[in-house]
N, C-alpha and C positions, 0 to 999 in steps of 0.2 A: 276455365281453371288455368292458373299459371303453374308451370312446371319449371323448377329451378334445378339445373344439373351442375353439380360441382365436380371439377376435375382436380385430382391431386397428383402432383408430379414429385417423384423422389429422385434425388441425385445422391448416389453413393460415392463418397470421396475416401479413398484409401491412402492416407498420407499422415505424416507426423502432425498431430493437432497443435503442437507448440510452435511449429515453423510454417504451417500452412496458413495462407490468408483465407479467412472464412468468407463465404458468399453471404449476402444479406439474409438475416433470419429474425424471427420475432420471439420464439419460445425455445427453451432448451429443457429437455428432460433426459437425464443421463446418469448412468452408473460409470463414472470415470475411473481410470486406473488411479489408485490412491497415491502412488508415487509421484504423480504430476499434478496433484490437487492445487497446490499453491501457485505455481506458475500459470496454470491454465485459468484459474479464477482471476488472477491479475490481468491476464491477456484479455479476458472477456470484459472485465470492469473498466480497464483502462484502454480498451481497444477503440477502433474508429467506427464500429458498427453499433448503432443503438438497438436495444432489444427490450422486450417487456419484462421477462423474468427468466430465471434459470432454476429449475428444480433438480437438485443434485443429491446423489447418495454418496456420502463421505465417510471416512473412518471416524468413529465416534470421538476420539480424542482430538482429531483435527477440527471437527465441527465445533467442539467446545471452545477451542481457541478462536475460531471465527466468530463465535457468539459472545465472547468475553467482553466485559465492560471494564472501564478504568478502576483499578483497585483489586480486580480479580487476579488470582495467581496466574491464570492462563492469558491475561491481556498481553498483547504482543504487537509487533510492527504489522503483521498481516492483518489483524483486526482493524488497526488504525487506518491502513491504506484502503481496505475494502469499504469500511464504514464511512469514509470521507465521501464516497460517490454512490453508495448503495445501502439499502436496508437489508438485514439478514433475519429471516424468520425460521425458528425451529418448528419442524413439523412432527417428527416422531423418531424414536429409536428403533433400530432393527437388529435383532439378536443374530449372532453368527450361526445359531442353531436353525435359523430360517433358510439357510442356504445348503445346498448339497452339491459337492462336498462342502463341509463347513470351513470357512476361513479361520484365521487365528484371532481376528479382532471383531468387535461389534461395530455397527454402523449407525449413522443418523441421516435423516432426510432434512435438508434445509431448502428454503426458497430465497434466492437473491433477486432483489428488485432495484434496478438503477434509480437513483433519485432524479426528479425532474429539475429541481433547483440545487445547484452545487456551489460551493464557495469559489470566489474569484481568486484562485491561486494557481501559480504555475505548477503543473503536475510533476515536471521533472525536478523542480526545486523541492517540492513537497517530499517526493520519494527519497531524494538524496538527504534531505534534512531528517526524515524519520529513520533512515539507515544509520545516521550518526547517533541520534538520540537513543535508539533501541539496540545499539551494538552491545550494550550491557544495560538492560532495562532496569536493573535494581541499583545501579550506580546513580548518585545525584548528578544532575546536569552540570553542576559546577565541576565535579571531578572529571566528567567526560570531556568538557570543553577546555579545561585547563591543561589537559594532557599535551605535552610538547609536540608529539607526533601529529596530533589532530590540529594543533595550531599551525604547524608548518604546512599541512595538507590544505587547510583553508586559505592560507596565504597564497599558495600556488593557484587555487581556483580563482582567487580574487585579484591576482596580478598586483599584489601589494608592492612588490619591489623587484627590480631586475636582479637583485642579489638576495634571493630568498635564503634565509638562514642567518643573516647578520643579527647579532644579539639585540641591537637597538630596534630593528624592525620587528623582531619576534616579540619583544616586550611591549611595544606600542600596540601591536595587533592583539596581543593577549589581553591587554588592558581594555581594549574596545569590546572584546567578547565578554570579559568579566563584568564590565559596566552594564552591558545589556542584561545579563542574567540578574545582577543585583537590583538594578532599577526596576526590572519587571517582576521581581520577587520569585525568580526561578532558580536561584543559585543552589538551594538545598532541596529542590523538588526532584522527584524521580519520575521518569517518563511513564512508567507503568501505572502511575496514579493520576495522570493528567488527562483531561477530556480533549476531544478533537478541537474544540474551540480554543482551549488554552494553548495547545500546540500550534494552532494557526496564528494565534496572537504572538507567540514567541518568534515564529518564523518571520512575521511581519516586522517585529522589532529589530531583528537582525538585518533584514533587507533595508530598513529605513536608514541604517548607519552604513550601508554598502557592503554587508557581509552576505555572500551567497554560497550555496552548497552544490551548485552544478554549473558547468561552464556556459550554459545557455543564458545565465544572468536573469535579469528581471523582465523576461519576455512573457507577456500575457496575451493569449489569443484563443479564440473559440475552438480552433482545431488542435489545441495543445494536448493531443492524445498520443498513444504509443503505437508504433508500427511493430510488425513481427519481430524485428531484430532488436527492439528496445527492451523486450521483456527479460528481466534478470532475476526475478524472485524465484 
């Protein structure tokens, strides 16, 4: 008869979860502080450590945002950024009355599973792009990208001119942006109603004409992930 003995070792780490580099892990089961739900999930999904799944207890309203689809009122940048790299499954709602003492809000359990195959997109570019698009998710993309302050900001990122702000440079760069939106059929579209594939297509159209949203430019590499200090959500 064969006897198999399994040894389990636990390491307790008492540190700031948002600033600490995690050791290798495979599964997460956690009731995390609701106030850090967004940055912690982004850290896990965009981090450098591959894992199988994360089962999390979240505030119910936050979970609804995470599970939202294009066109839903709750659809937002967080859902877009997470769903690019992971699938999110709703498990169950948990009433505040199930806790003692009772909190002020209801909760939900979700499972987050990283995707095996992810789009070949620069993740820094993607997150900077979605930050621009969802700054006001109910505005049309035309209104967002024609804003003079946004045009000047993108000019600086793209090193369009050594004299950023000159009227001719601003007009030419703005025409390039408007041209991409119109030719792609995105001028009157709202980001809250676009699928991830449509957003990826728009980003690629901008990159094709030399418009980038992050100073790292069009760098694509397998280790294009985020370290601890890169997390800003």
